[in-house]
N, C-alpha and C positions, 0 to 999 in steps of 0.2 A: 536864825542863819537868814542874814542879808541877801538879795539877789549879787549875780556876781556881778552884773555892773556898779553897785555901790562897793561892792570889796576895793579897797587903796592900799596901793603900800604900807601907808601909816595903820590903815585900821588890822594889817597882818603884823606888823612889829606890835600890837599891844592882845591881840589874843593868847592864850593858855597853848604850853603842848596839844591836850589834850580837844581843845576846840580847832587846831590846826591840822589835827589828825581827821577829825570827823568834819571838814570841810574839806580836804584832799578827797575823802571816797567820796561826796556831792560831786565831784566834777571829773571832767571829761579831758582825754588825752590829746594833744596837740598831735597832727598831723608830720611826718617827716620832712614836708615839702615849706611846712612855714615856717620851721625853726632853722633860720638862714642867720647870721649874725653872730655879734658877741653883744649876751644881756650881763648884766650888771648883778651882781650875785651877793644876797645878803643875807647872812643867818637870822632865822627865828629864834623864840624858846626853846629851849632846850630841855630832854628830859631830865635833866637833873641837873647837881654842883657840878661832878666831874666828869659831865658831856658837856658843860659850859666850857668847862677850862680847858679841855681839851680843843675846844673850837679854836681855843687860840693857837693850834697850832699851825692853821692854815691862816688865820687871821691876824696878825700882829704887826710891830710894828718894822721889823726886821724882813718880813713878807708878808705884806698884804693882799688880800682876795678879793679878787677886781669882779670878773665875767665866769661865766661858762659861754663856752663859743660854739658854733652848733653847724654843719653845711650838710645838703642833704647830696646823696652820692648815688641813690639809685631810689625807686618807688617804695623800699620797702628798708633802706637804713642809711644813716648817714656815720658825720663821725667830727669829732670837735675836739677838743681841751680846754682849760680853763687860763686864765692871767693874772700874774701879781707885779704888785708895785714894788721891785725894788732897788734903792738909790735912786729914786725918780725915773725908771726904767720901767715900762713894760714887757716881763719877764712872762710865754709860755712853758704852762709843765700841765702833766696828768692829760697824755691821751685818753680818748678814748671813740667807742664804736656807738650809735643809737640803731635805734628797732622800736619797734611798737612789741610790748610783751605786754602779759599778765605780772598785773600786782601782786607784790610778798602780802599785800592786806589784805584785796578785795577780790582777785580774782581778774579786777575788769581790766582795761586796756590801759596803760602807763606809755608814754615817750621815757622808752630805758636807757640811763646811759650805762655801758659797760665797760670797765676798765680793763680788764683779764685781757682784751686782743692787742693790750700792749704792754711794753714792757716798763714797768714805774713801782711806784711806793704806792698808789690805788690801786693797781692790781695786786700787789703782796700783800693787802690785807681784804682783800677782796670787798672792795667797794664799788656797790652798785647804786646808782641813783634814781629816784624816778621823777618823772616831772606831769604834771595834769595846767591845764589852762584855766584861769580867773575871767580874763577878759584877752582883748587882743592883745597888751602889754603886759601884763602880770598873769604870773606862772606862780604853781605852788609844786616845791619840791619835797621830797624826803631824800636823803643822804641814809646810806647805809654798809657799814663792815662789821670784821669780825671774825672768828676762826670757826666759830660752832654755829648752831642754827638758830640757838638762841639770841647771840650777838646779833649774825645778819637780820635780826626783825625788831630791831631798835631803830625807833625810827630820830633821826635829823633832819629838821626841818630846815629850810631856805628858800626865801624867794631868787624870781627873776624876773627883772625890767627890762621892755626892749623890743625890740636891737636898740644900738644903743652905739654902734660900731659896726663896719663890713669886717666878716670873718680874716681874718690877715692871711694864713695858711698853716699847710697840714706839719703835725707833726709826730714824731714818736716812730718808733721799731716795730710792725705788727707780729706780734703773737704767734696767732692763729687766726684768721679768718671766718666772720661769722660764717655760716649754711644759710 
């Protein structure tokens, strides 16, 4: 495996699903405070054909996934949203809270995106994302969702680049604040 400063966005797009999961386990979590702004989001190699097709739900010509966006709220929590391009207009959807937590994959710290804290489709499908830092402007994420423990351990890799834009504004109605 290459050193982190040698890994680029292009090289991530060429990695297999297994290589991405292996790399993820070698990385460290970014801090709450460093994740501030909008980060270009790109789906990477998915675990199979059905997962690749389901990726079109969040990345299609009608509603094209653009960014994941974050801001710190305190030393140990943040919040954020996703942006999409619809009819040449950026819209914000799927708010989340962020914390540093233990990974589902190796129990090491990750920057975790918790959608259940807000009312949204992502909350309803139990979506939780984990992010680790490759270098100063490149991050590897693992999306998860599902209704069973087995489903919630299927890894859907994505990358974040940036920040490329300032945080816009908070959205969403909070369900329950994190403790």
